[in-house]
Structure formats: C-alpha cells, structure tokens
N, C-alpha and C positions, 0 to 999 in steps of 0.2 A: 305382608311383610316383604322387605327387600332382602334378597340373599344372592350369593354367588355359588356356582358349582365349578370347581377347579378340576380340569381333566375332562375332556368331552369325547371319550370313547364309548364302548358299549354301555358302561355303567353311567358315566357322567352325563352324556347327551340325553339318555333316557330319563335320568333323575331330573335334569333341568327342565325338560319339556313337561314332565308330569307335575313338578312343583308349580309350574305356570298354570297347568290345568287345574290345580287346587286353589288357584287364586293369587299366588304370590308373584311379585315382580322379580324376575330372575335374569342374572347375567352369567353366561357360561364363559369359562376361561380355558384357552388351550394355546400351546406354544406353536402349533402348526397353522400358519396363516391360510393355507389352502382349505383345511378342514373348517376353520372359522368362517371363511367366505361361503363355503357350501352350506354350513348350518344356518348362517344368516339369510341364505336364500330359501330356507325352509326344507332342506334335505339332509339326511344323514349320509355319512360316507360308508355305511355298512347296512346290511339287511336286517331290519327288525320290524315285524308287522305292526302297523298303526302308528309307528313313530313319525314318519314323514308327515302324516296328517296333523299330528299335534304340533310338530315344528312349524309347519306352514301356517297353521291357525294362529299360534301365539307370537310368531315373528311378525305376522301381518298386523296383529292388534297392538304390537309394541310392548307386550308384557314380557317377551323373551328376546334376548339378544346375546351376541357372542363377541368376545374380544380376545386379543393376545396380551392385553395390558394388565399386569398385576396391580399397578398403581390405580388404575380405574376401578378394579375390583375392590380394593380396600376402601375407596371412597363410596362405592355403590351402596353398601349395606353392612350391617354388623354381624351377619351370619355367613360363614364360608364352609361349604361342604367340600370334602376332598374325595374325588372319584378317580384318582389316577391309578395306573396299573401297578401291580406287584407281582411280576413274573417270578417263576422259580429260578433259583440260582443253579449254576452248573453243578453237576454231581449230586443233585437232590439234597443240597445242604441247607435249604430254607428259602425264604422269600427275599427277592431283591427289592429293598425299600428305598432305593435311590430316588425314585420319582416322588415318593411321599415326602422325604426330607428336602428334596429339591424344590417342590412346590411351596412348602412352608418357608424355606429360605428366601424364595422370591417374594412371597407375600408379606412376611413379618416386618421388613423395614418400613412398609407403608402403613402399618397399623398404629395410628396415633390416638385412636379412641378405643374404648372398651369393645371387645369383639369375642365371638365364639367360633371356634373351628370345630367342625363336626366331621370326623373321619368315617368314610363308608368302605374304603378298600379293605381287602382281606389281609390281615397282618398278624404277626405273632404277639403273644402277651408281652406287655412291657413297652409297646410302641407308643402308647398314649403318654406314658410318663416321660419317655425320651423327647417327645414333641413338646410337652409342657416346658421342659428345660430349654429346648431350642428356641421356642417362640418367645419365652420371657427374657432370654438373653438377647434376642435379635429384634424385638418389637419395641418401639418407643413407648407403647402403652404398658409394657411390662406385665405386672401381675394382673392387670385388667383384661388380659386375654386368657380365655378359658379354652380347654380342649375336651371334647366328648367323643364317644365312639358309637356309631350307629350302623352296624353291619348290614349289607344288602343280601337279599335272598332271591335274586332274579334268575329266571331260567331264560336262556337265549331262545328267541322265538316266541316268548310270552312275557317279555320284560315290561312292556307297558301295562299289561293286565296285572302282573305281579307287583308293580309299583303302586297302581291305583287301587288295587284290591288285594293287599298282602294278607298272608295268614296271621302275621304278627309283626309288630315293630319292637325292636330291642335297642336300648340305648344305655351306654355306661356314662353316668354323669358324676361330676365332682361335688355338686351341691344342689340345693332345692331351686335356686334361681335359674340354673342351667336347665333343670328338669322342666321348669315352667315355660321356658323358651321353646324347648323341644315339643312340649305338649301343644303349645300355640301353633307351631309350624304344622303339626300333624292333626290339628283339631278336625278338619273335614273328614279324615279317615276314622279317628276314634269316635266321632259323633255317629258314624255309620256302623259302629260296633266292632271295629278292628282293635284287638287288645294291644296295649303298649306296655311293655315290661321295662322297668328301670332297674339297673344293677350297677355294679362297679365296673371300671374300665377293663380290667383283666378278663372278667367273665364275658363282657360284650365282645372283646377281641377274640375269645375262644369259640364263640357260638357258631360263626360261619364255617370255620374249618372243621369243627366237630360235626356239624350237620352234613357237610359234603363228605366227610370221611365215613359217616354212617351210611349214606346213600351208596358210596363206592363199595362199602363192605357188603351191602345187599347184592350188588352186581357180581362181585367176586364170589360170594357165597353160592349163588345159583350156578355160576360157572364151575365151581368146585363140585356141586351136586350133579352137574352134567357129566363130569368125569366118573362119578359113582354110577350114574345111570348107564354110561357106556360099558362099564364092567359087569353090570347086572341085568341089562336088558330093559331098564326102566325108561319111561317117557318123561323127559325133563320139563316139557311144556305143561303136561298135565300135573306133574309134581308142583310146578310153580303156581298153577291155578289153585290147587288144593291148599298149599301152604299160605298163599296170599289171601284166601278167604278168611283166615284168622284175623279178626279185627286188630289184634295186637301187632300184626306183622304188615299186612297190606300187600297188594299185588304189584305196586309200582316198583320199578328197578329190579324186578325178578325176571328178567328176560335173558336167557342164556344166549351166548353168541360171541361176537368179536370183542366185547368188553367196552369200557367207557373211555372217553377222550375229552377233548376240549380244553379251554383255558382255565377251568376251575377244579374239577375233581382230581385229575392227576397231580396238579400243583398243590392242592390243599392236603391230600393224603401225604405227600412227601414232605411238605412244609411242617405239618403237624407232627409227623414222625421225627423230623430233624429236631424240632423244638422239644418233643418228649424225651428224646435221647439226651439232649443237652441238659435238660432239667433233671435227669436221673430217673425218669419214669420209663424204665426199661420194658416192662410188660406192654405198655401202650405202644411204644416204639416198635416192638416186635410184632404186635398184632397188625399195625398199619403197614409194616414191611411186607408181611405175608399178603395182605390185600393187594398191594402194589405188584408183588411178584406174580400172583395169580392173574391179574389183569394184563400185565405185560406178556405173559405166556400165551394168552389167547391169540395174539397176532401171529406168532410163530406157528401156532396150531393151524390157523387158516392157511398160511403159506405152505406148511407141510402137507395139508390135505390136498391142495391144488397140485403139488408136486407128485404126490402119490397117485392121484387120479390121471394125470397127464403124462407122467414119466419125465423124461428129459425136457426141460422147459425151453431150451434153446430154439428160438424161432417160433414158439407157440404164441398164438394171438389170444389174449385174454381181455374181455370187455369188463371194465370196472363200472358198475352202476353205483354211483355215489362217491362224493369226495368230502363233503362236509362231515364234521364229527358227529352230527345228528341231523335229522330232518328239520326244516323250518329255519335254517340259518345258512349264511354263506361263510361261516367261520370254519377254517380248516386246522386250527391250532390242535396239535397232537391228535390228528385224525387217525383213528385205527384203520380205516379203509385205505388211506393214502400210504400209511406205514406198510401195510401188507403189499400194496401195489409196488412200492419201492423195493421191497424184499424180492418180489417176483421178477421185477425188471433186472435186478442184480444177478438173478439166476438165468438170465437170457431171454425171458419172455418179453413180447411186445405188448405192453399194457395200454389200452385205449380207454380213456376216462370220459364218462358223461355225468354231469351233475346239473340239475336245473337252476342252481343258484351259485354254486361255489367253483365253477369251472375256471373262471379267471384267476381266482386266488390259488387254485391248484396248479395252474400253469406257471405262475410266478414262483411258487415254492418247489415245484417238481417239474422243471422244464424238460427233463428227459422222458417224461410220459407223454404219450400222444393224446389228442383231444378229439372229441366228436360232438356234434351239435344235437344229437338225439339218442335215445336208447337203442333204436334200431341201427343207426349209423355206427355206434360203438360195437354192436353185436355182429356186424357184417363180417363173415368169414371167421368168426371167433371159434377157437377150440373149446372155450368155456366162458360162461358169463358169471361174474362174481358180484353178488349183491352185497355192498359194503355199508350202505346207508339206507335206512328204511323209509325212503320217500314214498308217499301214497301212490304216485304215478307208476312206480315199479310194481306195487301190489296189484294195480289195475291193468298192467300190461297184458296183451293177448299172447299167450304161449305159442299159439299156432302161427301168428304173424312173425314172431321172433324166430321160430323154427325154420321159416323159409329163408332166412338170411345167414344163419350160422353154419359153420362147417361141422359142428358136433353139438348135438342137443344135450349139453351138460350145463347145469346151473348150480353154483355153489352159493347157498343162502347163508351168509355169515352172520345175519342179524335178525332172523325171523322176519324178513321183509317181504316175502311173497307167500301166497296160499299154495303150499307145496303140493297138496293133493290135486289141485287144478292143473298144475304143471306136469305132474306125473301122468294124469289122465290124457294129456296132450302128447305123451310119448317122450317126455324129458326124463333124464336121470337127474335127480335132485339130491345133492349132498349138502352136509352141514357139519360144522365143528362141534356138534352135539348129537345125541342119538336121534335117528330118523326112523320113519316107518318104512322106508324103502329098503327092504332086506337085500335087494340086489347089490346095494352099495355098502352094506354093513362091513364086509371084510376090508374094503378100501378105507373106510372111515376109521375102523379100529387100527389099521396099520399106520394111519397118519398120526394117531395119538402116540 
C-alpha cells in the first residue's frame, strides 16, 4: 500500500522506515529541508538504534523517500499518518496541538480524492472530532476524507523494535471500512500474532496518555516509598524487588532515584491532568498532580544532597555523568540530570558534563555547563561525581582508576547507575537520594531530605 507519514521526528521517521520494512511504499513529509535531505541520504538526525540501517536500506531500494511537499504527499497515496510533535503548553495547561492542525491545514487543500488520515501523536480526547471538521471544511474531497487515531507506544532507544514488534496496536475508527484499511496496513504484524484493538476515537486518544501516566505513577510511587524507607531504615531496592515480583505489579519502572524525564512522561502526566481538570474529573487530576509533584521534588532532593555533602558549592567542581534523560538516547528533553546540574551551577558549582551520546545537545541547551570527552576527564579534580543517567559504561567504570583523578572520592548515585558496593570497597563514599547501606553517610543523606 502507498502511504505518507507527516512529521519526521523521533516518531514519524521511525514509523516511516518501519512501514517500508513491512512492505509498504512510503513518503515521509517534513517542513525542514535539511532533515529531509539527511533522511533521503539514509540517516536520521537523532540517535535511535537500528533506524539508520532501515533508512539506508529502504531509501536505496526506492521504497522510502522524503519530501517537503504536501501536494506531492496528497498525490502519493490515500493514507496519511500524522506523526508531528505535541509538546506541552506553558504552565502545564495541556498539549500544544498547533503542529497537528497545521499539518492537516497544509494537507487538506490537496485532498481531491477519498483519503484516510491516521493520527499517531499524543493528543487529548476530542482532537479527532476537531480534525474531522477541519479536514472536511478544507479538503475538496469533503466527507470522503476520514480520520482515525492510532496512538504510538514507542520507547526511545527501542523505537524500531517497538514498531516492528509491538505489544499491541490500538486504533479508534469511525466505521468498518476504515478498520479494514487499518487491518490491511498492519497485516504483517497481526499475522505474526500482534493483537489489534479497535475502539472509538476518544478511547484511542486516551490510551497513550493513560499508559504513560500509569508508568509515571510507578516511578513516583517507589520514590515515595524511598522516603518511607529513609524514615524507617528500610532498603528501597529490595522493597522494589519484592513488590515487583508480584505478577500484577511487575518490576519495571520501580527504580527509586532522580525520577523520570523525557519528551513523553512529564508532558503526558501534565496534559492528562489538565484535561481531567477541565472535564471535571477532579480526583484524577489530583492524583496526577501528586505524581508530578513527587517527581519534580526528586531533582531538588539530589541538589540538596550534593549541597549537604559538599557544603558551600561556590567553586566546587562536580562531574556529571550523564545528560540524556535516559540511557540509549541523545534526547535531553526534560532531562533530570541536566536539571540538577543547572541547579548546582546556579549555586556556584562548576559542573563538568560527560555523556556518550547527548553531549552536543546538552551544550546547546545548557551552554553554561562545561563539557568533557570522557568520564575520567569529567571527573578530574572533581569534589564529587554525580551519576545522573544510568549508561552501562558508568556501571562498568573502574572505581580505582576514577579515584586516581578526583580531588575527593565521593560519588552521588542519583539513578542506581553504579554497583555501589564495588565503589565502597574501593574506598569511595557513595551517597544517593534514597536509603543506602553506607551508614557513614546516613546522617548526611537524612539531612538532605
């Protein structure tokens, strides 16, 4: 089948390449000519494992190409996926849908034949209905243009795998004909046993935000339990293991520490909370507000811990290991590690950042932070090493080698990113924003809380 994907960021470029992998002829559309040129050369403008291989393969075969022309997109095929961004609005007041409506406004005047628009972006309930009115007012084909919603569930760093081998496919459809088209598009996946759930548009619009809000709730829950452990002497890591062994709960997202970040969880918790409040679902809005509040508080907790352990931060050198919001990506959107680094810098610390993939993006967003080209270079003469992102190479670092270059053997593990006992055995003081087994630091950690 011939289809287009409008918006070629983390979501759209991955979806376009994977739909080509499933056998479809795909045209990606983006308004940035530099990104289009790079994608046509078989490379993404961001880090995503395995994506460049797919892009190179299918741009070479001619099954996949990219353009800036909405007119070309309308002529290319009858199905148009929307993968544009929906960032959070200022003041946590919901989603900015300007790119969604802008993309449809650009496409609609060229739709002269029956067509199907399939939204994949995360949006509040009611967006599909608004788009139906917009496209039928603006498209020459009028009522022959349908709109469905097919939310994505991609994890950055695993987006290709999650697209080609998803847990489920969810789509809100207006009628059986649209459902048949969607089923044909995803037939290679459903034939392999992937479940496809069809529902109404409002439910489909809610699914992604609800899923991310639940995952965020797990993170905030275990961080709340870390506070309880701090008051009672409990071990939050063992607590998480024990709770996570319950098949109804699961261990994933039960890691106490610096909290969640990125372009999805924070935005979706706040967006769903804003929608719930506007809809009069006050209990849901209140719950999500607490989840967000707990998460935001973790960052200050880490900054307070560093200040407690180091005293006056003026002139203190702190090595930050990790800038990406999580390992496996170069994405720094709402990075907890960089947020903490910024807070420490504003207290007078000299923060030196190392990240194996996200250093360039961090420099652009936080030019007042220093950069290093290796973990050891960042740690040289440091009064403390702060582990903010759990990259595997930090877990594999040699504590003895790092001890030779630092000014003070203090490491603050904000994300359970290192084997703490190995570092303690090498003579390091290991601190964390959750209960540790290093009783020498208990008083300092408690004071930071």
